[in-house]
C-alpha positions as CSV (number, residue, x, y, z in Angstrom):
1,M,-1.9,12.2,-19.0
2,L,-2.9,9.9,-16.2
3,K,-4.4,11.9,-13.2
4,I,-4.2,10.5,-9.7
5,L,-6.6,12.0,-7.2
6,G,-5.5,11.6,-3.6
7,R,-3.0,12.9,-1.0
8,A,0.6,11.6,-0.9
9,T,0.3,10.5,2.7
10,S,-2.3,7.9,2.0
11,S,-0.9,4.4,1.8
12,N,-3.4,3.5,-0.9
13,V,-2.4,6.5,-3.0
14,Q,1.2,5.5,-2.5
15,K,0.6,2.1,-4.1
16,V,-0.6,3.8,-7.3
17,V,2.2,6.4,-7.4
18,W,4.8,3.7,-6.7
19,V,3.7,1.5,-9.6
20,C,3.6,4.5,-11.9
21,E,7.2,5.2,-11.0
22,E,8.3,1.6,-11.4
23,L,6.8,1.6,-14.9
24,N,7.8,5.1,-15.9
25,I,4.1,6.1,-16.4
26,P,3.7,9.9,-16.7
27,Y,1.1,11.2,-14.2
28,E,-0.2,14.2,-12.4
29,R,-1.4,13.9,-8.8
30,A,-3.8,16.2,-6.9
31,D,-4.1,16.4,-3.1
32,L,-7.5,15.2,-1.9
33,G,-8.8,13.6,1.3
34,G,-7.6,13.9,4.8
35,P,-6.6,17.5,5.7
36,Y,-7.1,18.6,2.1
37,G,-10.7,17.6,2.0
38,G,-12.5,17.7,-1.4
39,N,-13.4,14.0,-1.4
40,D,-16.9,14.7,-0.2
41,T,-17.9,17.1,-2.9
42,A,-20.6,16.3,-5.5
43,E,-17.9,16.5,-8.2
44,Y,-15.6,13.9,-6.6
45,L,-18.5,11.6,-5.5
46,S,-19.6,11.5,-9.1
47,L,-16.2,9.9,-9.9
48,N,-15.9,7.8,-6.7
49,P,-19.2,7.3,-4.8
50,N,-17.2,5.9,-1.8
51,G,-15.6,9.3,-1.2
52,R,-12.2,7.7,-0.7
53,V,-8.8,8.0,-2.4
54,P,-7.3,7.2,-4.8
55,T,-9.3,7.6,-7.9
56,I,-7.6,7.8,-11.3
57,D,-8.7,9.4,-14.6
58,D,-6.9,7.7,-17.5
59,D,-7.9,9.8,-20.5
60,G,-11.5,9.7,-19.4
61,F,-11.6,6.2,-17.9
62,I,-12.4,6.6,-14.2
63,L,-11.2,3.9,-11.8
64,W,-11.1,3.5,-8.0
65,E,-10.0,0.8,-5.6
66,S,-6.2,1.0,-5.2
67,N,-5.3,-2.7,-5.9
68,T,-7.5,-2.7,-9.0
69,I,-5.8,0.5,-10.2
70,V,-2.3,-1.1,-9.6
71,R,-3.3,-4.2,-11.6
72,Y,-4.9,-2.1,-14.4
73,L,-1.8,0.0,-14.8
74,A,0.6,-3.0,-14.6
75,D,-1.5,-4.8,-17.2
76,K,-1.6,-1.7,-19.5
77,H,2.0,-0.6,-19.2
78,G,3.9,-3.6,-17.8
79,N,2.3,-6.7,-19.3
80,G,5.0,-9.4,-19.5
81,T,7.5,-7.6,-17.3
82,T,8.8,-9.0,-14.0
83,L,6.4,-6.6,-12.3
84,W,3.4,-8.3,-14.0
85,P,4.5,-11.5,-15.8
86,K,2.3,-13.2,-18.3
87,N,2.4,-16.5,-16.3
88,L,-1.1,-16.9,-14.9
89,Q,0.0,-18.6,-11.7
90,K,2.5,-15.9,-10.9
91,R,-0.2,-13.3,-11.5
92,A,-2.6,-15.1,-9.2
93,N,0.0,-15.3,-6.5
94,A,0.7,-11.6,-6.7
95,S,-3.1,-10.8,-6.7
96,R,-3.5,-13.0,-3.6
97,W,-0.9,-11.1,-1.6
98,M,-2.4,-7.8,-2.8
99,D,-5.9,-8.7,-1.7
100,W,-4.6,-10.3,1.6
101,A,-2.8,-7.1,2.4
102,S,-6.0,-5.2,2.2
103,S,-8.3,-7.7,3.8
104,T,-6.0,-8.8,6.7
105,L,-2.8,-6.8,7.1
106,A,-4.3,-3.4,6.6
107,V,-7.3,-4.1,8.8
108,S,-5.1,-5.0,11.8
109,H,-2.7,-2.1,11.3
110,V,-5.2,0.8,10.9
111,P,-6.2,1.0,14.6
112,V,-2.6,1.1,15.6
113,Y,-1.6,3.7,13.0
114,Q,-4.7,5.9,13.5
115,G,-4.4,5.6,17.3
116,L,-0.7,6.5,17.6
117,I,-0.3,9.0,14.7
118,R,-3.6,10.6,14.1
119,T,-5.2,10.6,17.5
120,P,-4.1,13.0,20.3
121,E,-2.5,11.2,23.2
122,R,-5.2,12.0,25.7
123,R,-7.8,10.4,23.4
124,R,-6.0,7.2,22.6
125,D,-7.6,3.9,23.4
126,L,-4.5,2.0,24.4
127,A,-6.3,-1.3,24.9
128,K,-7.7,-1.1,21.4
129,I,-4.3,-0.2,20.0
130,D,-2.6,-3.1,21.9
131,A,-5.2,-5.6,20.6
132,A,-4.7,-4.4,17.1
133,R,-1.0,-4.6,17.4
134,D,-1.3,-8.3,18.4
135,G,-3.4,-8.9,15.3
136,W,-0.9,-7.1,13.1
137,A,1.9,-9.2,14.6
138,K,0.0,-12.3,13.8
139,A,-0.5,-11.2,10.2
140,N,3.2,-10.4,10.0
141,G,3.8,-14.0,11.1
142,I,2.1,-15.1,7.9
143,L,4.5,-12.9,5.9
144,E,7.4,-14.3,7.8
145,N,6.6,-17.9,6.9
146,W,6.1,-17.1,3.2
147,L,9.3,-15.1,3.0
148,R,11.3,-17.9,4.6
149,D,11.2,-19.7,1.2
150,N,10.6,-16.8,-1.2
151,K,12.6,-13.6,-1.8
152,Y,9.5,-11.5,-2.4
153,L,5.8,-11.9,-1.9
154,S,5.5,-12.0,-5.6
155,G,8.0,-14.9,-5.7
156,S,11.6,-14.8,-6.9
157,T,11.5,-11.3,-8.2
158,F,9.8,-8.0,-7.1
159,G,6.4,-7.5,-8.5
160,I,3.1,-5.8,-7.8
161,G,2.3,-8.4,-5.2
162,D,4.8,-6.7,-2.9
163,I,3.4,-3.2,-3.3
164,P,0.3,-3.1,-1.0
165,A,2.1,-4.7,2.0
166,A,5.3,-2.6,1.8
167,P,3.9,0.8,3.0
168,I,2.2,-1.0,5.9
169,T,5.4,-2.7,6.8
170,F,7.2,0.6,6.7
171,R,4.9,1.7,9.5
172,W,5.5,-1.6,11.4
173,F,9.2,-0.9,11.6
174,N,8.9,2.8,12.4
175,L,6.0,3.1,14.9
176,D,6.9,3.2,18.6
177,I,5.5,-0.3,19.2
178,E,6.6,-3.7,20.4
179,R,7.9,-5.8,17.5
180,E,8.5,-9.5,17.2
181,N,11.7,-10.8,15.7
182,Y,10.8,-11.6,12.1
183,P,14.2,-11.9,10.3
184,N,12.7,-12.9,6.9
185,L,10.2,-10.0,7.1
186,R,13.1,-7.7,7.9
187,R,15.2,-9.0,5.1
188,W,12.4,-8.5,2.6
189,Y,11.7,-5.0,4.0
190,D,15.4,-4.1,3.6
191,E,15.2,-5.2,0.0
192,I,12.2,-3.0,-0.6
193,C,13.9,0.0,1.1
194,A,16.7,-0.3,-1.4
195,R,14.3,0.7,-4.2
196,Q,14.6,4.4,-4.9
197,T,10.9,4.5,-5.8
198,F,9.9,3.2,-2.4
199,R,12.2,5.6,-0.6
200,K,10.9,8.6,-2.5
201,H,7.2,8.0,-2.1
202,I,6.9,6.2,1.2
203,I,10.0,6.6,3.4
204,D,10.7,10.3,2.6
205,I,7.1,11.2,3.1
206,G,7.1,9.5,6.5
207,M,4.1,9.0,8.8
208,Q,1.5,11.7,9.0
């Protein structure tokens, strides 16, 4: 059985668990990282030298980097489905949004999330948080423009291209921050929230 190493509160782990649920892939998950620790041990570093989560063990095949894991699982278990269609251009579009979510969206959101959720109030750098929020809003403007003409980031149907951005967008709509009016982003987010798998593994877990 597939083993997922990483705590449920990590947005990167949530991506992997979510795609497993969408594709009905049996799995076991073990809490590592954050308050659980264990990701700096020699045993774990032999699997993932970065010491980050998630890492998967698929019958002895070890893989890390969450977007790569999602693509691997989709290709293995969902090849040709709407989640991971055979059309090369649709796959490329999905991969683009996955990688953009990591390189741009996540980078701007992390200082806000870490600053407001995981930093005691007396130690918060409000100027840094505000500057990062502005960058996050700018990135969301890119999503807003795409979603004006597309139902999902993946295109006309939900796919793995939507998965990396969604947990971050959950935080955008639930953190105590100023938010621009992005109606297309809101419409897409509401569509995502209607998915039971998203509610179970992101919304119900909340922000910790």
